[in-house]
Structure formats: structure tokens, C-alpha cells
N, C-alpha and C positions, 0 to 999 in steps of 0.2 A: 414533396420536395420543400415546400414552404416551411413545414414543420421542422425538417432537418436543418434548414438554414437558420430558423429562429433559435433552435437549440444550440447550434454552433456559435451564433453570435452571443448568446447568453453565457456559454462556456468560456468564450474568450474574455468576456467582461469579468467573470468570477476569477479567472486566473490573474488578470491584470490587477484586480482589487486585492487579491491575496498577496501577490508579489509586492505591490506598493506598500501594503501594511507591514510586511516583513522588512522591507527596505527602511522604512521610518523607524521601526522598533530596533533594528540592528544599529542604526546610527544614533539612537537615543541612549544606548547602553553606556554606562559611565567609563568603562575601561577603554584604553587607547590601543587600537590595533597596531599602530606604528611601534609603540613600546613593546607589544607582545612579539613583534618580528625582531626588533633590535635586541631585546633582552633587558632584564631589569637593571643591569649594571652599565648599560650603554650611556654615553654622555648625551646631553640635550641636543648638541649639534648633529649627532648621528641620527637621533630620533627625528629631528626636524627634516633632515635630508630624506629619510625613508618616507615620512609623511608626504613630502612633495613628490617623490617618485611614484607613490601609490595614488596620487591625486586626491588625498584626504584633506589637503589644505584649501581646496576649492569650496565655495558655498554649497550647502546641501542641495538646493534646487538644481545647480549645475551638475552635481554628481548624479542626481536622479535622471535628468534629461539625457546625459551621456550614457547612463546605464540602459535606459529604455531604447535609445537609438542603436546601441550596440547589441542589445539582446536578440532582436529579430530584424534582419535587414537583407537586402538583395545584394548579390555579388556574383562573381564568375562561377559557372557550373563546375569547372575544374581549376584547381589552383595548387601550387606547391606549398607544402606545410612550412617551408623555410621563408615564405613570403611574410614579412613582419606585419603586413596589413591584415592577414588572415591566419596568423599562427595559432590563435586561440579559438578558431571557428570549427564548427561542424556544419556540414551542409547537406541538403537534399536538393540537388539541382541548383537553381539560382538562389534558393532560400537558405540563408546563413543564420546560425545561432552562435552567439559569442557570450560566454559567461565570465570572461576574464581569466586571470591566472590566480591560482591559490597563493596566498601570502606565505604560508608555511612550506608547502610542498614545491612551490615554484614551477608548477606544471599547469597546463590549461585545465580549467574546471570540467570542460566537456570530456576530456580524456579520462579524468578521475571518475566522473559519473558513468562514463561508458564502461569502466571496469566494475563498478559497484552495482549499478542499476540492474543488470541481468540477474545477479545473485539475489537481490531483494525481490524481484519479480518472481523468480523461481520459488523462493520461500513463501511468498504471499499466495501464489497459485496452488502450491502443494498444501498449504494450511487451509485454504478455502475448500479444496477438494476433500480433505480430511473432515472438515467441519460439516460439509454437505452430506458426506457418506454416513458419518456417525449420527448427525442430527436428524436427517430425514428418516433413516432406518429406525432410530429410537422413537421419533415422533409418530411414525406409522404404527409401530408396535404398541405404543401407549394408547393411540386412538382405537385400535382394534380391541385392546384389553381394557377399555374404559371402565373405571371404577373397580378394577380388579387389582390383584397384587402386582402384576406386571406394570400396570399404569402407575401405581404408587412408586414402584422402584425407579422407573424411568424419570418421573417428575422429581423424585428426591435426588437422584444423581444429577439431573440438570441444575437443580438449585445449588448443589455442592460445586458443580463446575463453574457456575456464575460467581459464586462467593469466593472461590480460591483464586488468589492473584497469580498471574502468569509466571512470576519469578519463582513462586513456591512450587508450582507444577513442574517447571523446568528443573529446579534443584532436585525434586523427588525422582524425576525421570533420569537425571544424571546419576544420582546415587544408586538407583536400582539397575538400570540397563547398561550404564557405562562403568561404574565403579565396582558393583557387585558381580553382575553377570558378564561384563566385558563384551557385550554384543555390539555396541556402537562406540564411536569416539566420544569423549566427554565434551569436547568443544573443537573449534577450528573449522577449516574448510577442506584441508587435504590438498594433495598435488595431482592425483589422477582422477579419472571419471568415476571409478569405483569408490574412491575415498570421498569425492564430492557427494555421491548418492548416500553413502553411509552417514556422512556428517549432516545431511539434510533431514534425516528421519526424526531425531529427537526434537529439534526446534519446530518442525512442521507439526508434529503430534502435540507439542506444548500449546501452540496457538490453536490447533484443531480442537483439542479438548475444551479449551476456554470458550471458543466460539460455537461449538456444537450444542452447548446448553441452550442458546437462543433458538437455534434451528429446532431443537426438540420441542420446546414449548409452543412455538408458532405453528409448526407442522401438525402437532397434536390438535391444537384448537381448530385449525383449518380442516383437517381430515374429519374430525368429529362432526363439524358442520356439514361437510360434503356427504358423509356417509348417511346422514339423516334425510337427504333429499329424495324426491320421488324417482328421479332417473336411476339412482342406485338400486332402489327396490325393483324397478322395471328390469334392469340388467340382471339382477338375481333371479327374477321370475322367468327370464328367458333361458335360464340354465347356465349362465356364465359362472365359472369358478371364482372363489374368493380372491385369488391373485389377479385375475383379469379385471374384476370389478374394482379392486383397489388401485392397480397400476394404470389400466387403460382409461378408467373413468374418473374415480375420485381424485387420485393424485394429479392427473392432468389438469383438472379444474382448480387444484390448490397450488399450481405452480407459480402464480403471480407473486405472492409474497416471498416464495423461495427464491425466485429469480431476482427480486429486489434486494434481498439480503445478500445473495451471492455476489451480485455486482458491486454493491456498496462495501462488502467485506474485503474484496480484492483491493479496492482503492484505499480503504482504511488500513489494511495490513501493510501496504507499501509504506505508508507514512507513519504508522503507529506500532511497528514491531521493534521499537527501540530497546525495550527492556529485554525481550527475548534475544535479539541480536547481541546485546551486551552480555547476557548470561552465558550464551554459547559461543561468544567471540566470533559470530558470523559476520564476515566482511561485507556488509551491505550498506545501504544508504542510512539506515537507522543509527548504527554505530558511527558512521562517518559524520552525521549531523551533530552528534554529541561531541565528537572531537573538534569539529569546526566551531561549535559554540564556545568550548573551553579555550580554544586558541584565538577567538575573535577573528576568525578567518572569514571576512565579509563575502568575498566572491564565492567561496565554498558554501557558506550558509545560504546565500541566495540561490545557488545552483540546486541545493537540496530542496528548497522551497518550491522552485519552479517545477522540478520533476515530480515531487509528491503531490502538489496541487493539481498539476496536469493529469496525473493518473487518476486522482479522485474524481475530478470533473469529467474526464473521458469515460470512466467506468459508470458514472451516473448517467451520462448521455447514452451509453450503450444500453443501460437498463430501460431508459425511456423509449428508445427505439425498439427494444425487444418486446415491449408491451403491445405494439402494433402488430407484431407477428403472432403473439400468443392469444391476443384477444381482438377479434374483428371489430368489437364495439368501439375500441380506441381509434381504429382507422376511420370509422364512420363519423366520429365526433371531431 
């Protein structure tokens, strides 16, 4: 329990530091959010009024304190959305989260993120599963075929996957499977559940191919080391088949780095799938953050930072806690 509490405290500190750095950087940018809202042809008086309405005329430290005070606070467990004091809030019981209103969309940021975040999480989880399936399978195959043709082919393909940028992989998949074969939509999200699933395939495979290369090389090295240990020779001497030896013994002991990569990849994909979401016009947090930066939409930028940093930190926390389940030595220490 002490270990969990220490990790939670550290996670909260990291999220606070990340959000604070993003707040300072966002306010240090040279462009004027009030001018972006008013338009380039708006008179100075209108820009000044918008700046005052948005609270941008206050000192930076005052804006920062108000932002943190509003970000997480206590409030009523149930409230009406038309209540102006809580119109921009999302709540879990008495705990409220308020990220303000988008300058451009004029809607609560928590509402916008509530629409976009599930799509990005779906894409990230799908891509991480594709990465794990392809990478672990290829890594086991390369380890079993060590120094043979199969090993060289798997390692060569993994190098190719690491070297190819995601936008190039995405464009090739679009050209082949969407434009030529017409098996999947070329981009977008669709309107029905079937269209959502079909639209998910190409971006998930794009991210999966890129990340599977890392899995392949790490699983290969781990499995080669495990297959050379005495307990593997003992299992074979007892008459266990090759599949049982690989899956039940060697792979189980090689799971630690695989779990580490999987947990970190989910968090990284949530915040780092910007290029893939842009190529496939996937309406997630990645493309939303790009639009928010171009529009200098401060509340929306901060909302994207809060969500992505929280997911990365929580996925890392989950990996740390999973170690204690997979390896009893971690629990003892």
C-alpha cells in the first residue's frame, strides 16, 4: 500500500509539472489569442474587450492560480449543467474538473475532450495490440530460428519498420488497401459502428507496423537469453513439446520487458499519434491538439496536455504495479 501511495504521489507531481510547463509555454508564444478569436480585421477596441472577457488581461501568475484552482476542485455531487458556476465542469461525485471553455468552439473543453478521447484511446489500444501480436510473434520466430534465414528476415523487416516514418506507411496502406483494393475507407471515422470499425483498421495497422519493430528486436533478444537457460533444457528433458517450452516457460519469463513496452506504448500512442490521426483524418486528441495550437486556443491546448500527460503517467504507474504481480522479487524488495 505504501508503494502504491508513493507512486500515486509521484504521478500527481509529474502531471502538475507537465501542465505547469505547458501553461508557461502557451503564454510565452508571441501570437495573441484574443486577436485569433476576433479576427485579423477586428478593431483594437474589440480585441481589447475579448481579451478582458477571456481574462487574458490579468497578470500571468493570477491566470495560473485561477487555472489550478479551477482545474480540480470540490463541488456538489449533482448539479444542473445550466448552473453558470459549474457549466464547464465534469464531475465524479464531489470531485470536479473544469478546463474552461474553448475560445474557438465556445463549448466546455471537458465536453470536447469527452467526444475525442475515447476515439484516441480506441486507436491507441488497437495499435498497441497490433504491435504486440506482430512483434511478439516475429520475435519468438526470430529467436527460435537464431542465425538462420528466418531470423535474418525478421530482423531485416524490423529495421525497415523502424526506419520508415509513420506517414509513409500510412500513405502506402491508403494507396493499396483503400485506393486500389477498396477494402477500407481511405480516411475519416464514419457514422455507424461498422464504419467506425472499418475506419480503425488502417490507422491502427499503420501505428502497429511502426511499433512492432521494437517488440521484435526486444523479444528476440530476451527469448534467446531465456532459451539458453538450464530450466529450458530441463523442461525439454522432461518431454515437453517445443510450444509448451516456449510459451509456458521461456515467454513467461520474458514478459517483463514486453509488459513495460506495452504499457508505455499505450500512453505514448495517446499523445503521439498526431501524424497518423492527421493522415487518416481520425477525429482524436492528436488532430485536436494540432488545431488548438494553430488557433491558439489556450483552454483546449491545456485540456489536451492534461489528458495526454495523465494517460502517460497512469500507464507508467500501471506498469510499475504490474511488475509486482509478474515478479515476486519486486514485491519482496
